[in-house]
Structure formats: C-alpha cells, structure tokens
C-alpha positions in Angstrom: 87.3 111.5 76.7 90.8 112.1 75.4 93.5 109.4 75.5 95.7 108.9 78.4 99.5 108.6 77.8 101.5 107.0 80.6 105.2 107.7 80.4 107.5 105.4 82.4 111.2 105.7 83.2 112.7 103.1 80.8 115.0 104.4 78.2 113.8 106.1 75.0 116.2 106.3 72.3 114.2 107.7 69.3 112.1 110.6 70.6 111.0 111.8 67.2 109.4 108.5 66.4 107.6 108.3 69.6 106.5 111.9 69.3 104.6 111.0 66.0 102.3 108.9 68.2 101.4 111.6 70.5 98.4 114.1 70.2 98.0 117.6 71.6 94.9 116.6 73.6 96.5 113.6 75.3 96.3 113.4 79.2 99.8 112.8 80.2 100.8 110.9 83.4 104.5 110.8 84.1 105.6 108.0 86.4 108.6 109.0 88.6 111.7 109.3 86.3 109.6 109.3 83.4 109.2 112.9 83.9 112.6 113.4 82.3 111.1 112.3 79.0 108.2 114.7 78.8 110.1 117.7 77.6 112.0 115.9 75.0 108.6 114.6 73.7 107.1 118.1 73.7 104.5 116.9 76.4 103.3 118.8 79.5 102.3 116.4 82.3 98.8 116.5 83.4 99.7 114.3 86.5 102.8 113.0 88.1 102.7 109.8 90.2 105.6 107.9 91.8 107.5 106.8 94.9 110.5 108.9 93.7 113.1 106.1 94.3 114.6 106.8 91.0 114.4 110.5 90.8 113.8 113.5 93.1 110.2 114.5 93.8 109.7 117.6 91.4 109.0 121.0 92.9 106.0 121.8 90.7 102.3 123.1 90.7 101.4 120.1 88.5 99.2 117.6 90.3 101.4 115.0 92.0 100.6 111.7 93.9 103.4 110.6 96.0 103.3 106.8 96.6 104.9 104.6 99.4 108.1 102.8 98.3 106.8 99.5 99.7 103.6 98.6 97.8 102.1 96.0 95.6 101.6 98.1 92.4 104.5 99.7 90.4 104.3 103.3 89.8 103.1 102.4 86.2 100.4 100.0 87.4 99.1 102.7 89.9 99.1 105.2 87.1 97.0 103.1 84.9 94.5 102.4 87.7 94.2 106.0 88.5 93.5 106.7 84.8 90.8 104.1 84.8 89.4 105.6 88.0 89.3 109.0 86.2 87.4 107.4 83.3 89.8 107.0 80.5 89.2 104.3 77.9 92.1 104.8 75.5 95.7 104.3 76.6 99.2 104.7 75.2 102.2 103.6 77.3 105.7 104.7 76.4 109.0 104.5 78.3 107.9 101.1 79.8 110.0 98.6 78.1 113.7 98.2 78.3 116.6 96.9 80.4 114.5 95.5 83.2 112.7 92.4 81.9 110.7 92.1 85.0 109.3 95.6 84.6 108.8 95.2 80.9 106.9 91.9 81.4 104.8 93.4 84.1 104.0 96.5 81.9 103.0 94.3 78.9 100.7 92.5 81.3 99.0 95.7 81.8 97.7 95.5 78.4 95.9 92.3 79.4 94.4 93.9 82.4 93.3 96.9 80.4 91.8 94.6 77.7 90.0 92.6 80.3 88.1 95.6 81.5 87.2 96.7 78.0 89.9 99.5 77.6 91.9 100.1 74.3 95.7 100.1 75.0 99.1 100.1 73.2 102.7 100.2 74.2 105.1 102.0 71.8 109.0 101.9 72.0 111.8 102.6 69.7 111.2 99.4 67.6 107.5 98.3 67.9 103.9 98.8 68.9 102.2 96.3 71.0 98.5 95.6 71.6 96.2 92.8 72.7 94.0 91.1 70.1 90.8 89.6 71.7 87.2 90.6 71.0 87.9 92.6 67.9 90.0 92.1 64.8 93.3 94.0 64.4 94.6 95.5 61.0 98.3 95.8 60.2 99.3 97.9 57.1 102.4 97.4 55.0 104.4 100.2 56.8 105.0 97.4 59.3 108.2 95.5 58.6 107.2 92.4 60.6 104.5 91.5 63.1 104.3 88.7 65.6 101.4 87.0 67.6 102.4 86.0 70.9 100.5 84.1 73.5 101.1 85.4 77.1 97.7 84.2 78.6 96.6 80.5 78.2 95.6 79.2 74.9 94.2 81.2 71.9 91.9 79.3 69.4 90.2 80.0 66.1 92.9 82.3 65.0 92.8 83.9 61.6 95.5 85.7 59.8 94.6 87.1 56.4 96.6 89.3 53.9 99.9 88.2 55.2 102.8 86.0 53.8 101.9 83.3 56.4 98.1 83.0 56.6 96.3 81.1 59.3 92.6 79.9 59.5 91.1 78.2 62.6 94.5 77.9 64.2 95.6 77.5 67.9 98.6 79.1 69.6 99.5 78.0 73.2 102.0 79.7 75.7 104.3 76.8 75.3 104.7 76.9 71.5 105.1 80.4 70.0 105.2 80.0 66.2 103.5 83.2 65.3 106.8 85.2 65.2 107.9 87.4 62.2 105.1 87.4 59.7 104.8 90.0 57.0 102.0 92.0 55.4 101.6 91.4 51.6 103.1 94.6 50.1 100.4 97.2 49.0 97.7 95.7 51.3 96.7 95.2 55.0 96.7 92.1 57.1 93.8 91.2 59.5 94.2 89.3 62.6 91.2 87.8 64.6 91.1 85.5 67.7 87.8 83.5 68.3 88.7 82.5 71.8 91.4 83.7 74.1 93.9 86.6 73.6 97.1 87.3 71.8 99.8 90.0 72.0 100.2 91.6 68.7 103.7 93.1 68.1 104.2 95.4 65.1 107.8 95.8 64.4 108.8 98.9 62.4 112.3 98.7 60.8 114.5 95.6 60.5 
C-alpha cells in the first residue's frame, strides 16, 4: 500500500524542502488548518479530518470527517489512527512541529505509538527528519549536518553508533541524561545506529 502523509496545521517555512520528501502516490490526510499547506506542497488531499476550530470547514467533495471539539485525540492523532484502520504501514507527518510545544511533543509521541504497532513513520519539518530507532538499525548519510539520539521513552540499552565522529558500543541512554546530541557522520560515509533494548528518537538535522 502507498505511504500515508499527514499534514498538520503548524507553520511550514520551506515548502520546497518538504516537497522533495513527497511522492505522487502518497495518500494525503489534511488535519483542520493543515489544508492550507496542501496547495503550496502540490498535494491533493485524499481525506480531510478535523474539528475545524482553527479553520472553516471546507466546502468540497473530498471525503471529510468532522470531529467533536471536546475529545481525547487531537486531529493529528485521529488522522493517524484512521490511517492505521485503513491499512497503511508507512507514514510521513509534516506540519506537526512548531510554536505549540505541547502539540509538538504529542505528535513526536505518535512516532512511538506507530513504532509500537509495527509501522514505519517519520516527521519532517524545515530543519530535520525524525524517526524512532528500535527493532531495526537506522542509517544516516553525510548529507545530514548533525544527528542526535534522544531518549523519550524509558531506558535504551546496548546502543551502537558506527561511522560517526562520536561512536558508541554497548551504551545506555536514559531519559534523565541526554548525551547523544549533535553527532556527525564521517564525511564520505554512512553512520549506523542500532538499539538492543528500548527505543530512541533519531533526529537528523539538515543545515547548521
């Protein structure tokens, strides 16, 4: 099945950079005010969801799910759950990080949930691409200016970083001590990150 792209309402500054991450066959879900980003990204929504507290409900023939304003799930969380219900296994979330830290952190936590049910997922914004490293190793090439490994879920053990300026072998990173910030890929190569037990958030930063 094709990848599902979920577009939230957070600000996007560099549409051209985000557009390079998109594919013609992506299934696109726009969440509430995230609909304003679709045209600038050259995307046609496949589905619109939201409680429309930050934008007017669109007058369109595109399938639209109207949500109550008082609910446990944010529009973005609902969109992810709906995409899982429809059978998608691969996700890209954009427009989900920004000025509202609470929404940003909640959306990053969505990566943990999707990983826990065996789904592949990334968040892309103007500066970085984020994903969870757990069961399978991750590769980072030298187009990435920096990369960081952050623990947002318990303790991660037996961590390996190879092909980087600051390698690790059999290491542990806890939520209380985040020392895996701002590593660099050795020029001309690729870095590999693996986690034996637990999960880490990999943040690949493009630019300074």
